[in-house]
CHARMM-style PDB file with segment names, atoms N, HN, CA, C and O in Angstrom:
ATOM      1  N   MET     1      -9.896  -8.933  26.140  1.00  0.00      PROA
ATOM      2  CA  MET     1      -8.723  -8.736  26.956  1.00  0.00      PROA
ATOM      3  C   MET     1      -7.474  -9.222  26.214  1.00  0.00      PROA
ATOM      4  O   MET     1      -6.471  -8.510  26.159  1.00  0.00      PROA
ATOM      5  N   ALA     2      -7.529 -10.418  25.651  1.00  0.00      PROA
ATOM      6  HN  ALA     2      -8.343 -10.997  25.696  1.00  0.00      PROA
ATOM      7  CA  ALA     2      -6.392 -10.934  24.889  1.00  0.00      PROA
ATOM      8  C   ALA     2      -6.199 -10.126  23.612  1.00  0.00      PROA
ATOM      9  O   ALA     2      -5.071  -9.943  23.154  1.00  0.00      PROA
ATOM     10  N   THR     3      -7.292  -9.646  23.039  1.00  0.00      PROA
ATOM     11  HN  THR     3      -8.208  -9.795  23.410  1.00  0.00      PROA
ATOM     12  CA  THR     3      -7.217  -8.850  21.821  1.00  0.00      PROA
ATOM     13  C   THR     3      -6.454  -7.554  22.072  1.00  0.00      PROA
ATOM     14  O   THR     3      -5.656  -7.126  21.238  1.00  0.00      PROA
ATOM     15  N   GLU     4      -6.699  -6.936  23.216  1.00  0.00      PROA
ATOM     16  HN  GLU     4      -7.347  -7.284  23.894  1.00  0.00      PROA
ATOM     17  CA  GLU     4      -5.993  -5.704  23.562  1.00  0.00      PROA
ATOM     18  C   GLU     4      -4.499  -5.960  23.720  1.00  0.00      PROA
ATOM     19  O   GLU     4      -3.674  -5.136  23.325  1.00  0.00      PROA
ATOM     20  N   ARG     5      -4.161  -7.095  24.292  1.00  0.00      PROA
ATOM     21  HN  ARG     5      -4.830  -7.764  24.612  1.00  0.00      PROA
ATOM     22  CA  ARG     5      -2.756  -7.438  24.488  1.00  0.00      PROA
ATOM     23  C   ARG     5      -2.066  -7.653  23.140  1.00  0.00      PROA
ATOM     24  O   ARG     5      -0.942  -7.194  22.934  1.00  0.00      PROA
ATOM     25  N   VAL     6      -2.737  -8.349  22.231  1.00  0.00      PROA
ATOM     26  HN  VAL     6      -3.649  -8.722  22.399  1.00  0.00      PROA
ATOM     27  CA  VAL     6      -2.180  -8.579  20.899  1.00  0.00      PROA
ATOM     28  C   VAL     6      -2.033  -7.254  20.162  1.00  0.00      PROA
ATOM     29  O   VAL     6      -1.019  -7.010  19.508  1.00  0.00      PROA
ATOM     30  N   LYS     7      -3.034  -6.412  20.269  1.00  0.00      PROA
ATOM     31  HN  LYS     7      -3.858  -6.610  20.800  1.00  0.00      PROA
ATOM     32  CA  LYS     7      -2.990  -5.101  19.616  1.00  0.00      PROA
ATOM     33  C   LYS     7      -1.818  -4.282  20.136  1.00  0.00      PROA
ATOM     34  O   LYS     7      -1.119  -3.639  19.353  1.00  0.00      PROA
ATOM     35  N   LYS     8      -1.598  -4.297  21.424  1.00  0.00      PROA
ATOM     36  HN  LYS     8      -2.166  -4.819  22.060  1.00  0.00      PROA
ATOM     37  CA  LYS     8      -0.503  -3.549  22.035  1.00  0.00      PROA
ATOM     38  C   LYS     8       0.844  -4.090  21.554  1.00  0.00      PROA
ATOM     39  O   LYS     8       1.759  -3.315  21.276  1.00  0.00      PROA
ATOM     40  N   ILE     9       0.969  -5.415  21.453  1.00  0.00      PROA
ATOM     41  HN  ILE     9       0.226  -6.045  21.679  1.00  0.00      PROA
ATOM     42  CA  ILE     9       2.219  -6.018  20.978  1.00  0.00      PROA
ATOM     43  C   ILE     9       2.478  -5.644  19.528  1.00  0.00      PROA
ATOM     44  O   ILE     9       3.610  -5.327  19.159  1.00  0.00      PROA
ATOM     45  N   ILE    10       1.439  -5.678  18.704  1.00  0.00      PROA
ATOM     46  HN  ILE    10       0.520  -5.935  19.003  1.00  0.00      PROA
ATOM     47  CA  ILE    10       1.598  -5.321  17.290  1.00  0.00      PROA
ATOM     48  C   ILE    10       2.015  -3.864  17.146  1.00  0.00      PROA
ATOM     49  O   ILE    10       2.875  -3.546  16.324  1.00  0.00      PROA
ATOM     50  N   ILE    11       1.423  -2.987  17.926  1.00  0.00      PROA
ATOM     51  HN  ILE    11       0.725  -3.245  18.594  1.00  0.00      PROA
ATOM     52  CA  ILE    11       1.784  -1.567  17.872  1.00  0.00      PROA
ATOM     53  C   ILE    11       3.249  -1.381  18.248  1.00  0.00      PROA
ATOM     54  O   ILE    11       3.955  -0.611  17.596  1.00  0.00      PROA
ATOM     55  N   TRP    12       3.715  -2.067  19.281  1.00  0.00      PROA
ATOM     56  HN  TRP    12       3.141  -2.692  19.810  1.00  0.00      PROA
ATOM     57  CA  TRP    12       5.121  -1.960  19.692  1.00  0.00      PROA
ATOM     58  C   TRP    12       6.059  -2.512  18.625  1.00  0.00      PROA
ATOM     59  O   TRP    12       7.124  -1.942  18.387  1.00  0.00      PROA
ATOM     60  N   VAL    13       5.682  -3.605  17.982  1.00  0.00      PROA
ATOM     61  HN  VAL    13       4.817  -4.068  18.174  1.00  0.00      PROA
ATOM     62  CA  VAL    13       6.519  -4.178  16.930  1.00  0.00      PROA
ATOM     63  C   VAL    13       6.610  -3.215  15.745  1.00  0.00      PROA
ATOM     64  O   VAL    13       7.693  -3.009  15.198  1.00  0.00      PROA
ATOM     65  N   VAL    14       5.496  -2.634  15.352  1.00  0.00      PROA
ATOM     66  HN  VAL    14       4.616  -2.801  15.797  1.00  0.00      PROA
ATOM     67  CA  VAL    14       5.502  -1.669  14.248  1.00  0.00      PROA
ATOM     68  C   VAL    14       6.345  -0.452  14.614  1.00  0.00      PROA
ATOM     69  O   VAL    14       7.117   0.039  13.791  1.00  0.00      PROA
ATOM     70  N   PHE    15       6.201   0.036  15.839  1.00  0.00      PROA
ATOM     71  HN  PHE    15       5.573  -0.362  16.508  1.00  0.00      PROA
ATOM     72  CA  PHE    15       6.990   1.182  16.298  1.00  0.00      PROA
ATOM     73  C   PHE    15       8.482   0.857  16.274  1.00  0.00      PROA
ATOM     74  O   PHE    15       9.293   1.668  15.825  1.00  0.00      PROA
ATOM     75  N   ALA    16       8.840  -0.336  16.761  1.00  0.00      PROA
ATOM     76  HN  ALA    16       8.182  -0.994  17.125  1.00  0.00      PROA
ATOM     77  CA  ALA    16      10.244  -0.745  16.766  1.00  0.00      PROA
ATOM     78  C   ALA    16      10.785  -0.842  15.339  1.00  0.00      PROA
ATOM     79  O   ALA    16      11.925  -0.454  15.083  1.00  0.00      PROA
ATOM     80  N   PHE    17       9.979  -1.356  14.414  1.00  0.00      PROA
ATOM     81  HN  PHE    17       9.053  -1.671  14.622  1.00  0.00      PROA
ATOM     82  CA  PHE    17      10.415  -1.445  13.023  1.00  0.00      PROA
ATOM     83  C   PHE    17      10.629  -0.061  12.422  1.00  0.00      PROA
ATOM     84  O   PHE    17      11.594   0.152  11.689  1.00  0.00      PROA
ATOM     85  N   ILE    18       9.750   0.869  12.722  1.00  0.00      PROA
ATOM     86  HN  ILE    18       8.965   0.696  13.318  1.00  0.00      PROA
ATOM     87  CA  ILE    18       9.895   2.236  12.205  1.00  0.00      PROA
ATOM     88  C   ILE    18      11.177   2.867  12.728  1.00  0.00      PROA
ATOM     89  O   ILE    18      11.928   3.479  11.968  1.00  0.00      PROA
ATOM     90  N   VAL    19      11.426   2.719  14.023  1.00  0.00      PROA
ATOM     91  HN  VAL    19      10.815   2.222  14.639  1.00  0.00      PROA
ATOM     92  CA  VAL    19      12.657   3.265  14.606  1.00  0.00      PROA
ATOM     93  C   VAL    19      13.879   2.612  13.957  1.00  0.00      PROA
ATOM     94  O   VAL    19      14.845   3.297  13.619  1.00  0.00      PROA
ATOM     95  N   TYR    20      13.837   1.297  13.786  1.00  0.00      PROA
ATOM     96  HN  TYR    20      13.053   0.740  14.061  1.00  0.00      PROA
ATOM     97  CA  TYR    20      14.944   0.577  13.144  1.00  0.00      PROA
ATOM     98  C   TYR    20      15.162   1.093  11.723  1.00  0.00      PROA
ATOM     99  O   TYR    20      16.300   1.328  11.317  1.00  0.00      PROA
ATOM    100  N   ALA    21      14.087   1.269  10.975  1.00  0.00      PROA
ATOM    101  HN  ALA    21      13.163   1.078  11.306  1.00  0.00      PROA
ATOM    102  CA  ALA    21      14.204   1.736   9.588  1.00  0.00      PROA
ATOM    103  C   ALA    21      14.799   3.136   9.529  1.00  0.00      PROA
ATOM    104  O   ALA    21      15.600   3.436   8.644  1.00  0.00      PROA
ATOM    105  N   ILE    22      14.410   3.990  10.465  1.00  0.00      PROA
ATOM    106  HN  ILE    22      13.758   3.746  11.184  1.00  0.00      PROA
ATOM    107  CA  ILE    22      14.932   5.360  10.481  1.00  0.00      PROA
ATOM    108  C   ILE    22      16.421   5.362  10.786  1.00  0.00      PROA
ATOM    109  O   ILE    22      17.179   6.096  10.151  1.00  0.00      PROA
ATOM    110  N   PHE    23      16.848   4.562  11.739  1.00  0.00      PROA
ATOM    111  HN  PHE    23      16.232   3.966  12.255  1.00  0.00      PROA
ATOM    112  CA  PHE    23      18.255   4.548  12.110  1.00  0.00      PROA
ATOM    113  C   PHE    23      19.143   3.863  11.069  1.00  0.00      PROA
ATOM    114  O   PHE    23      20.295   4.260  10.894  1.00  0.00      PROA
ATOM    115  N   THR    24      18.639   2.863  10.388  1.00  0.00      PROA
ATOM    116  HN  THR    24      17.703   2.541  10.530  1.00  0.00      PROA
ATOM    117  CA  THR    24      19.470   2.162   9.419  1.00  0.00      PROA
ATOM    118  C   THR    24      19.510   2.858   8.065  1.00  0.00      PROA
ATOM    119  O   THR    24      20.503   2.749   7.346  1.00  0.00      PROA
ATOM    120  N   SER    25      18.449   3.568   7.707  1.00  0.00      PROA
ATOM    121  HN  SER    25      17.642   3.656   8.291  1.00  0.00      PROA
ATOM    122  CA  SER    25      18.418   4.245   6.411  1.00  0.00      PROA
ATOM    123  C   SER    25      17.585   5.522   6.509  1.00  0.00      PROA
ATOM    124  O   SER    25      16.439   5.554   6.060  1.00  0.00      PROA
ATOM    125  N   PRO    26      18.158   6.569   7.093  1.00  0.00      PROA
ATOM    126  CA  PRO    26      17.378   7.801   7.287  1.00  0.00      PROA
ATOM    127  C   PRO    26      16.966   8.477   5.979  1.00  0.00      PROA
ATOM    128  O   PRO    26      15.882   9.054   5.900  1.00  0.00      PROA
ATOM    129  N   THR    27      17.808   8.414   4.964  1.00  0.00      PROA
ATOM    130  HN  THR    27      18.689   7.945   5.028  1.00  0.00      PROA
ATOM    131  CA  THR    27      17.476   9.057   3.692  1.00  0.00      PROA
ATOM    132  C   THR    27      16.289   8.370   3.039  1.00  0.00      PROA
ATOM    133  O   THR    27      15.365   9.028   2.562  1.00  0.00      PROA
ATOM    134  N   ARG    28      16.319   7.046   3.019  1.00  0.00      PROA
ATOM    135  HN  ARG    28      17.070   6.512   3.407  1.00  0.00      PROA
ATOM    136  CA  ARG    28      15.210   6.279   2.420  1.00  0.00      PROA
ATOM    137  C   ARG    28      13.930   6.495   3.215  1.00  0.00      PROA
ATOM    138  O   ARG    28      12.852   6.607   2.631  1.00  0.00      PROA
ATOM    139  N   SER    29      14.035   6.554   4.535  1.00  0.00      PROA
ATOM    140  HN  SER    29      14.911   6.462   5.009  1.00  0.00      PROA
ATOM    141  CA  SER    29      12.861   6.789   5.378  1.00  0.00      PROA
ATOM    142  C   SER    29      12.255   8.160   5.090  1.00  0.00      PROA
ATOM    143  O   SER    29      11.035   8.308   5.024  1.00  0.00      PROA
ATOM    144  N   ALA    30      13.114   9.152   4.921  1.00  0.00      PROA
ATOM    145  HN  ALA    30      14.106   9.031   4.975  1.00  0.00      PROA
ATOM    146  CA  ALA    30      12.619  10.494   4.597  1.00  0.00      PROA
ATOM    147  C   ALA    30      11.925  10.512   3.237  1.00  0.00      PROA
ATOM    148  O   ALA    30      10.907  11.181   3.062  1.00  0.00      PROA
ATOM    149  N   ASP    31      12.483   9.771   2.276  1.00  0.00      PROA
ATOM    150  HN  ASP    31      13.310   9.228   2.419  1.00  0.00      PROA
ATOM    151  CA  ASP    31      11.845   9.689   0.957  1.00  0.00      PROA
ATOM    152  C   ASP    31      10.455   9.053   1.047  1.00  0.00      PROA
ATOM    153  O   ASP    31       9.518   9.498   0.385  1.00  0.00      PROA
ATOM    154  N   ILE    32      10.332   8.014   1.866  1.00  0.00      PROA
ATOM    155  HN  ILE    32      11.093   7.652   2.404  1.00  0.00      PROA
ATOM    156  CA  ILE    32       9.040   7.343   2.031  1.00  0.00      PROA
ATOM    157  C   ILE    32       8.026   8.283   2.670  1.00  0.00      PROA
ATOM    158  O   ILE    32       6.880   8.360   2.228  1.00  0.00      PROA
ATOM    159  N   VAL    33       8.449   9.000   3.712  1.00  0.00      PROA
ATOM    160  HN  VAL    33       9.380   8.938   4.070  1.00  0.00      PROA
ATOM    161  CA  VAL    33       7.546   9.950   4.373  1.00  0.00      PROA
ATOM    162  C   VAL    33       7.131  11.044   3.396  1.00  0.00      PROA
ATOM    163  O   VAL    33       5.964  11.435   3.358  1.00  0.00      PROA
ATOM    164  N   HSD    34       8.077  11.535   2.613  1.00  0.00      PROA
ATOM    165  HN  HSD    34       9.025  11.217   2.645  1.00  0.00      PROA
ATOM    166  CA  HSD    34       7.761  12.581   1.631  1.00  0.00      PROA
ATOM    167  C   HSD    34       6.758  12.069   0.601  1.00  0.00      PROA
ATOM    168  O   HSD    34       5.823  12.780   0.234  1.00  0.00      PROA
ATOM    169  N   SER    35       6.950  10.844   0.137  1.00  0.00      PROA
ATOM    170  HN  SER    35       7.710  10.266   0.435  1.00  0.00      PROA
ATOM    171  CA  SER    35       6.028  10.266  -0.844  1.00  0.00      PROA
ATOM    172  C   SER    35       4.629  10.107  -0.256  1.00  0.00      PROA
ATOM    173  O   SER    35       3.636  10.415  -0.916  1.00  0.00      PROA
ATOM    174  N   CYS    36       4.550   9.625   0.984  1.00  0.00      PROA
ATOM    175  HN  CYS    36       5.356   9.374   1.520  1.00  0.00      PROA
ATOM    176  CA  CYS    36       3.243   9.472   1.638  1.00  0.00      PROA
ATOM    177  C   CYS    36       2.562  10.821   1.800  1.00  0.00      PROA
ATOM    178  O   CYS    36       1.359  10.942   1.573  1.00  0.00      PROA
ATOM    179  N   TRP    37       3.320  11.828   2.190  1.00  0.00      PROA
ATOM    180  HN  TRP    37       4.298  11.729   2.374  1.00  0.00      PROA
ATOM    181  CA  TRP    37       2.758  13.169   2.350  1.00  0.00      PROA
ATOM    182  C   TRP    37       2.254  13.695   1.005  1.00  0.00      PROA
ATOM    183  O   TRP    37       1.192  14.314   0.935  1.00  0.00      PROA
ATOM    184  N   GLN    38       3.009  13.450  -0.045  1.00  0.00      PROA
ATOM    185  HN  GLN    38       3.872  12.947   0.012  1.00  0.00      PROA
ATOM    186  CA  GLN    38       2.600  13.902  -1.377  1.00  0.00      PROA
ATOM    187  C   GLN    38       1.303  13.234  -1.803  1.00  0.00      PROA
ATOM    188  O   GLN    38       0.422  13.892  -2.357  1.00  0.00      PROA
ATOM    189  N   ILE    39       1.175  11.939  -1.553  1.00  0.00      PROA
ATOM    190  HN  ILE    39       1.891  11.405  -1.103  1.00  0.00      PROA
ATOM    191  CA  ILE    39      -0.050  11.213  -1.898  1.00  0.00      PROA
ATOM    192  C   ILE    39      -1.242  11.772  -1.136  1.00  0.00      PROA
ATOM    193  O   ILE    39      -2.307  11.983  -1.716  1.00  0.00      PROA
ATOM    194  N   LEU    40      -1.071  12.013   0.161  1.00  0.00      PROA
ATOM    195  HN  LEU    40      -0.206  11.841   0.633  1.00  0.00      PROA
ATOM    196  CA  LEU    40      -2.167  12.557   0.966  1.00  0.00      PROA
ATOM    197  C   LEU    40      -2.557  13.957   0.514  1.00  0.00      PROA
ATOM    198  O   LEU    40      -3.744  14.264   0.409  1.00  0.00      PROA
ATOM    199  N   SER    41      -1.574  14.808   0.247  1.00  0.00      PROA
ATOM    200  HN  SER    41      -0.609  14.559   0.333  1.00  0.00      PROA
ATOM    201  CA  SER    41      -1.908  16.177  -0.165  1.00  0.00      PROA
ATOM    202  C   SER    41      -2.573  16.185  -1.540  1.00  0.00      PROA
ATOM    203  O   SER    41      -3.491  16.971  -1.774  1.00  0.00      PROA
ATOM    204  N   ASP    42      -2.125  15.325  -2.448  1.00  0.00      PROA
ATOM    205  HN  ASP    42      -1.379  14.686  -2.258  1.00  0.00      PROA
ATOM    206  CA  ASP    42      -2.785  15.233  -3.760  1.00  0.00      PROA
ATOM    207  C   ASP    42      -4.222  14.743  -3.614  1.00  0.00      PROA
ATOM    208  O   ASP    42      -5.118  15.223  -4.308  1.00  0.00      PROA
ATOM    209  N   GLY    43      -4.441  13.795  -2.718  1.00  0.00      PROA
ATOM    210  HN  GLY    43      -3.713  13.405  -2.154  1.00  0.00      PROA
ATOM    211  CA  GLY    43      -5.797  13.302  -2.478  1.00  0.00      PROA
ATOM    212  C   GLY    43      -6.717  14.388  -1.963  1.00  0.00      PROA
ATOM    213  O   GLY    43      -7.861  14.499  -2.405  1.00  0.00      PROA
ATOM    214  N   VAL    44      -6.224  15.194  -1.026  1.00  0.00      PROA
ATOM    215  HN  VAL    44      -5.295  15.103  -0.667  1.00  0.00      PROA
ATOM    216  CA  VAL    44      -7.035  16.289  -0.484  1.00  0.00      PROA
ATOM    217  C   VAL    44      -7.321  17.323  -1.567  1.00  0.00      PROA
ATOM    218  O   VAL    44      -8.439  17.829  -1.668  1.00  0.00      PROA
ATOM    219  N   LYS    45      -6.314  17.638  -2.375  1.00  0.00      PROA
ATOM    220  HN  LYS    45      -5.406  17.227  -2.294  1.00  0.00      PROA
ATOM    221  CA  LYS    45      -6.523  18.593  -3.468  1.00  0.00      PROA
ATOM    222  C   LYS    45      -7.570  18.079  -4.453  1.00  0.00      PROA
ATOM    223  O   LYS    45      -8.431  18.837  -4.901  1.00  0.00      PROA
ATOM    224  N   ASN    46      -7.497  16.795  -4.788  1.00  0.00      PROA
ATOM    225  HN  ASN    46      -6.798  16.179  -4.424  1.00  0.00      PROA
ATOM    226  CA  ASN    46      -8.454  16.206  -5.730  1.00  0.00      PROA
ATOM    227  C   ASN    46      -9.860  16.167  -5.151  1.00  0.00      PROA
ATOM    228  O   ASN    46     -10.830  16.393  -5.874  1.00  0.00      PROA
ATOM    229  N   LEU    47      -9.986  15.885  -3.861  1.00  0.00      PROA
ATOM    230  HN  LEU    47      -9.197  15.701  -3.273  1.00  0.00      PROA
ATOM    231  CA  LEU    47     -11.309  15.942  -3.226  1.00  0.00      PROA
ATOM    232  C   LEU    47     -11.869  17.356  -3.265  1.00  0.00      PROA
ATOM    233  O   LEU    47     -13.057  17.550  -3.522  1.00  0.00      PROA
ATOM    234  N   GLY    48     -11.020  18.338  -3.012  1.00  0.00      PROA
ATOM    235  HN  GLY    48     -10.055  18.180  -2.803  1.00  0.00      PROA
ATOM    236  CA  GLY    48     -11.452  19.726  -3.092  1.00  0.00      PROA
ATOM    237  C   GLY    48     -11.911  20.094  -4.487  1.00  0.00      PROA
ATOM    238  O   GLY    48     -12.932  20.761  -4.655  1.00  0.00      PROA
ATOM    239  N   ALA    49     -11.158  19.661  -5.492  1.00  0.00      PROA
ATOM    240  HN  ALA    49     -10.329  19.119  -5.356  1.00  0.00      PROA
ATOM    241  CA  ALA    49     -11.539  19.946  -6.879  1.00  0.00      PROA
ATOM    242  C   ALA    49     -12.853  19.248  -7.226  1.00  0.00      PROA
ATOM    243  O   ALA    49     -13.685  19.814  -7.935  1.00  0.00      PROA
ATOM    244  N   PHE    50     -13.044  18.036  -6.737  1.00  0.00      PROA
ATOM    245  HN  PHE    50     -12.368  17.576  -6.162  1.00  0.00      PROA
ATOM    246  CA  PHE    50     -14.277  17.296  -6.993  1.00  0.00      PROA
ATOM    247  C   PHE    50     -15.488  18.024  -6.423  1.00  0.00      PROA
ATOM    248  O   PHE    50     -16.480  18.223  -7.124  1.00  0.00      PROA
ATOM    249  N   PHE    51     -15.412  18.421  -5.155  1.00  0.00      PROA
ATOM    250  HN  PHE    51     -14.605  18.259  -4.586  1.00  0.00      PROA
ATOM    251  CA  PHE    51     -16.546  19.107  -4.544  1.00  0.00      PROA
ATOM    252  C   PHE    51     -16.738  20.500  -5.127  1.00  0.00      PROA
ATOM    253  O   PHE    51     -17.864  20.990  -5.221  1.00  0.00      PROA
ATOM    254  N   ASN    52     -15.653  21.129  -5.513  1.00  0.00      PROA
ATOM    255  HN  ASN    52     -14.739  20.731  -5.436  1.00  0.00      PROA
ATOM    256  CA  ASN    52     -15.750  22.431  -6.161  1.00  0.00      PROA
ATOM    257  C   ASN    52     -16.483  22.291  -7.483  1.00  0.00      PROA
ATOM    258  O   ASN    52     -17.311  23.135  -7.828  1.00  0.00      PROA
ATOM    259  N   SER    53     -16.187  21.235  -8.224  1.00  0.00      PROA
ATOM    260  HN  SER    53     -15.515  20.549  -7.944  1.00  0.00      PROA
ATOM    261  CA  SER    53     -16.847  20.981  -9.502  1.00  0.00      PROA
ATOM    262  C   SER    53     -18.346  20.712  -9.301  1.00  0.00      PROA
ATOM    263  O   SER    53     -19.177  21.185 -10.076  1.00  0.00      PROA
ATOM    264  N   ILE    54     -18.674  19.962  -8.271  1.00  0.00      PROA
ATOM    265  HN  ILE    54     -17.999  19.578  -7.642  1.00  0.00      PROA
ATOM    266  CA  ILE    54     -20.091  19.663  -8.001  1.00  0.00      PROA
ATOM    267  C   ILE    54     -20.852  20.934  -7.618  1.00  0.00      PROA
ATOM    268  O   ILE    54     -21.974  21.141  -8.082  1.00  0.00      PROA
ATOM    269  N   LEU    55     -20.270  21.769  -6.797  1.00  0.00      PROA
ATOM    270  HN  LEU    55     -19.359  21.601  -6.420  1.00  0.00      PROA
ATOM    271  CA  LEU    55     -20.962  22.965  -6.312  1.00  0.00      PROA
ATOM    272  C   LEU    55     -21.079  24.042  -7.386  1.00  0.00      PROA
ATOM    273  O   LEU    55     -21.989  24.869  -7.320  1.00  0.00      PROA
ATOM    274  N   ASN    56     -20.198  24.055  -8.359  1.00  0.00      PROA
ATOM    275  HN  ASN    56     -19.459  23.383  -8.413  1.00  0.00      PROA
ATOM    276  CA  ASN    56     -20.248  25.077  -9.415  1.00  0.00      PROA
ATOM    277  C   ASN    56     -21.256  24.750 -10.489  1.00  0.00      PROA
ATOM    278  O   ASN    56     -21.561  25.612 -11.313  1.00  0.00      PROA
ATOM    279  N   ARG    57     -21.794  23.527 -10.515  1.00  0.00      PROA
ATOM    280  HN  ARG    57     -21.546  22.827  -9.845  1.00  0.00      PROA
ATOM    281  CA  ARG    57     -22.751  23.164 -11.569  1.00  0.00      PROA
ATOM    282  C   ARG    57     -24.143  23.440 -11.149  1.00  0.00      PROA
ATOM    283  OT1 ARG    57     -25.079  23.195 -11.911  1.00  0.00      PROA
TER     284      ARG     57
END
């Protein structure tokens, strides 16, 4: 029960920080989101290449 309350508070604090970061520096926030998206898409592409390599042998 207390764990759920702490978890909820942490989620709200993180959400508030994200909103604050977006409003104070929207360009930097967009750059961070773009970088994260690039990392995720590269990871998916590399996983695809890995499994493609395994299946072709």
